[in-house]
NUDOKOL-51227 format. One record per residue (C-alpha): residue in one letter; x, y, z. Coordinates in steps of 0.02 Angstrom, whole numbers, plus 50000, padded with zeros to 5 digits. Example, Ala and Ser with C-alpha at 12.3 -4.5 7.8 and 13.67 -1.06 7.14 Angstrom:
BEGIN
a506154977550390
s506844994750357
//
This chain:
BEGIN
m514035117949946
k512495115649944
h511505107450099
k509925105050084
i508775096349923
s507425110749889
f505575110049904
k505475112249728
e506415095649705
i505655084049844
n504035091049750
k504445086149608
l504425067449667
a503125068249809
i501645074049706
p501835062149552
a501955049849717
i500575055749822
i499415054949646
a500105036549612
g500145029949766
i498275034349807
a497695025749636
e497945006549711
p496725012249862
l495625023549761
i495155006549656
s494834997649792
l493905011449889
t492955012249730
d492554994149726
i491664997349923
a490685013049878
i489905005949722
i489794989149783
g489114995049948
n487525005049863
v487004989749751
d485214984949762
e485374964249811
n486374958749974
p487374976549989
v488124972750174
e488424956450124
a489504960949980
l490224976950061
a490814964550184
a491454952650056
a492544965949960
g493154972650124
i494054955750170
v494414952549994
g495244968849968
s496134968050141
f496984949850073
l497384956649906
s498264971249992
a499264958450103
i499594947649980
i500304962049859
w501114972849987
v502284953550022
v502684950549863
a502844967749800
q504374972849900
t505354968049758
k504904986349711
t505914995449852
a507144984449847
i507594987849667
s507235006349690
s508295007449842
i509744998149746
v509425008349569
s509505026749645
q511085020149760
h511955015549606
l511195031949520
g512085041849669
a513645032949646
n513635036349457
r513695018249425
l511945012449338
h513115001349212
a512844990349368
v511194983949370
k510764983649189
t510614966849193
l509694966149368
v508074975549318
p507404961649187
q508134949949308
a507074956349441
i505574959349357
l505614941249294
f505734936349479
n504264947349510
f503064938449359
l503774921349403
f503284923449604
s501594931249556
i501224915549474
v501434904149629
i500394916149731
y499014915249622
a499154894449597
s499474893249779
t497824904149839
a496624905649719
w496184886549749
f495974888649907
a494984905849926
t493504897350047
g494644890150151
i495694906350159
f494164916950180
k493504905750319
m495124911650430
y494374926950431
n492754920550509
a491724923850339
d490234912650327
g488684909650232
l488324923450082
i490084932750143
l491034916850120
d490304913049948
y490584931249891
a492404933649939
a492914916849858
t492084919749687
y492554938249692
y494264933749756
q494654919949619
l494414932949463
r495284947549548
a496714939249603
l497144936149402
g497804952049377
y499344948749527
p500624947249375
l500014961649297
t500044971849473
l501774965449519
v502454968249363
t501874982849343
f502644987049525
a504284982549477
v504294992449327
f503685007049469
g505195003349565
v506375006049444
f505845023749392
r505865029749567
g507525024249576
l507905034049447
q507135049849551
n505595049649428
t503985048349519
l502915056949351
w502655039849223
a502125029049370
m500885043549394
k500445043149246
c500105025049248
s499175024949388
l497935040449385
t497385032649207
g497305016449279
a496085023149437
l495075032849332
l494605019649202
n494145006449351
v492955019649395
v491915020649256
l492025001949212
d491614999049391
y490135008649358
i489665001049215
l490144980449254
v489294981549432
y487764990849377
g487644985849206
i486864995249061
d485174993149025
g484794979948862
i486774978548830
i487624974148982
p486864963649129
p487354969949293
l488794958649351
h489034964449559
l490594958749629
k491144949349472
g491004966749379
a492214974449478
a493454962049466
i493414961949289
a493494979549304
s495094981249404
i495844967249290
i495614979849160
s496274993949230
q497684983449305
l498194978949111
v498144996649044
m499145001749191
l500484986549129
l500624994848951
m500955011948997
a502245007649109
l503214996448972
y502905011248857
f504035022648969
f505045009049031
f505465004848839
t505855024148802
k506195032848942
t507315021549028
p509225015948989
f508534997249041
g507684984648938
l507114967048962
k508404954948882
i508634942349023
k510454938149018
k511144918649079
r512294925849196
i511634931549377
n511924949349422
p512834949649571
q511634964349650
m510354950649629
k511104944349807
g510884958649897
l508944962049800
l508404944349883
i508974948050043
m508344964750048
s506584959849983
a506364944450109
n506724956550259
l505424965850169
f504294950150146
v504434945550333
r504034966250376
t502734967650261
a502024949850315
a501934957550505
l501024972750441
n499544962750341
f499604949350504
a498994966250603
i497814970050485
y497124952250468
l497004951450644
a495834967250641
n494834960750509
a494644942650585
y494014949750738
a493004962150656
t492074948350571
d491684939950729
y491014953250796
g489544952250670
k489294959850476
n488874975650515
y490554977950632
i491494970650467
a490604984150348
a490954998450461
q492874990750472
s492964989450274
i492525006150266
l493825010550403
m495145001950349
n495085006750160
i495035023550217
w496565023150313
l497565011950175
f496825027150064
f497575041250185
s499285029650212
f499745030750035
f499295048249999
i500325053650157
d501635041650096
g501995052249942
y503275059350027
a504125045150114
n504035040949923
a505335055049887
g506095050950035
n506375034649983
a507045038449812
i508175053949870
s508945045050004
g509535030449910
k510535043249796
l511135055249936
l511835038850022
g512575031449867
a513415048649862
k514065050250066
e512975066350067
y512395063950248
k512105082150275
k510615084850119
l510115065550206
w509805071350384
n509115090450315
l507975080050199
s507125068750331
r506685085750444
d506105094050301
i504875078450228
s504365073850403
l503615091550411
y502765092050242
s501995075250296
t501315081150429
i500685095550360
i499915084850235
a499155072650374
i498505089150470
m497545094850292
l496765075850283
m496015077750469
i495345093850451
i494335091150280
c493675075050342
g493265081850519
i491995095450414
f491145081250311
y491525070750454
s489495062350450
d489345061350279
i490915051250229
g490165036050272
l488685037650157
i489735037350014
f490055019550054
n488595011950129
k486735015950189
e486335005550324
t486135014150498
a486875000550591
v488474999850477
l488445020050465
t488325022550661
l489745008650693
f490755019350560
s490515037150634
s490865031650816
v492575025650773
f493205038150625
w494165048750731
i495245039750817
v495575036050624
l496075055650597
l496805056950784
m498085044950716
q498725054250557
p500175063550608
i500845049750688
n500755036950522
a501415054850443
i503205054250537
a503065033750540
f502895032750357
m504035043650299
f505505037050387
d505095020450349
g505195026750161
m506885035350199
f507655017050288
k507085008450130
g507875019550017
m509315016850119
g509254997650129
e508924995750304
a507664981250264
a508394970350395
y507874983850532
l506344989050465
r505934969450473
n506424970250672
v505224985750700
l503654979050614
l503894962250734
a504144973350883
a502604983350836
t501384967750797
f501944954650904
l502274965051076
g500974981951021
f499644977350899
w499484958850965
p499264962251151
a498134979351149
l496974969051031
l496754954651140
i496704966951311
t495254978651224
d494184962951157
h494104955251319
i493534972151399
g492424973251252
l492764985751166
k492614977550986
l492864991250861
y493605004950959
g495004991951034
i495344987750856
w495935006550810
i496755008751000
a497734993450926
f498235003250780
v498795018350869
v499835008250979
w500484999750828
m500745013650729
l501515022350888
i502825010350901
r503435010250732
c503665030050745
i504505030450898
t505875014950851
l506175023950670
v506625040950733
i507695036550873
k508635023650743
f509115036750647
r509415051350747
r510725037750828
k511425034150653
y511485052450582
l511545065550699
k513385063850719
a513605064050561
v513005081350533
t513725089150708
//
């Protein structure tokens, strides 16, 4: 009996997942790179885009956890040859995502100014942030429905369809960003931050339309809503709720980091915006193998193939770490040039360069943490993931941030706190997995 998932099988899921995963942060990176180089108030515009980008990511990560829950349930039923049991669940979950996105937009757009004041934004930065958010947040329903459909694709062991959608959206966003932010002389006036928001919405709409095409033509599911709630809906909502709490804790850490950076001054939050968006880009890049682990582990658990599950964890850990080291080497080679892509202000670039090395050194830790995070999601271990993030945030990140702020480390302190945060996540997940599955394979 074969006890390993082959490198080819893993990469069939991982490589498209990497490309699909980096599309979302690539949109944010494109926004800050283009916005950070406008002629009118570039530092304030970059700071506003960074703050809004972090808040948008926070909201989307929290409410899009149904994607992971859908993927886990679909993959486990696929492994057990019981897909028929979730045929009514899928459209109900997609509808839930849509309705939830409307609630989130309605409850945040009207209070945008107050929300970004909590990030210590004021003056022109606050005005830019509120205007940018109110427009860009119109894309919530598009994004969350797309993510739900992507969850179905991953559960069916296919990340290629999501890759095609995401890559198209990311490339379209780059083109539209450039046209709408800077304008075309005599044809389209420069729209500044509003142009970036419009570009994102159009790109998200195209991604959704493509996702629905694959959903209707390539999967056994449809969007017909049955009045009778699928029995699996309760489990999906419980899993989603645990992941909501987990992701809320994750984003509380990011919120604290941005709030502290904003309080240190506009150059600090501008540098932090670049650092955070690069960190997120790296995270989604490395997360490709975690997404493969997410899809495969659910299927293996459903089929009770524990030996394969154990070997999968070892193989994906290795592949993720190699990717992390490659990213470190590439960025190390171009270390002094990377900041120039996003901004030309000397003060911002000096702060960025002084701290960027910490972001690079933590990548192997991130790789292991993200890989096991993905596998635990696939196996439906949402409650444990919730507890890990709560502990990492409130017993690790926050105390570390308070201490480093007190001794005046500023931006260094923020990223030292992130290292502590990721170490706790990495170590606890590895220990839990070994304790649970080592006995099953020895």
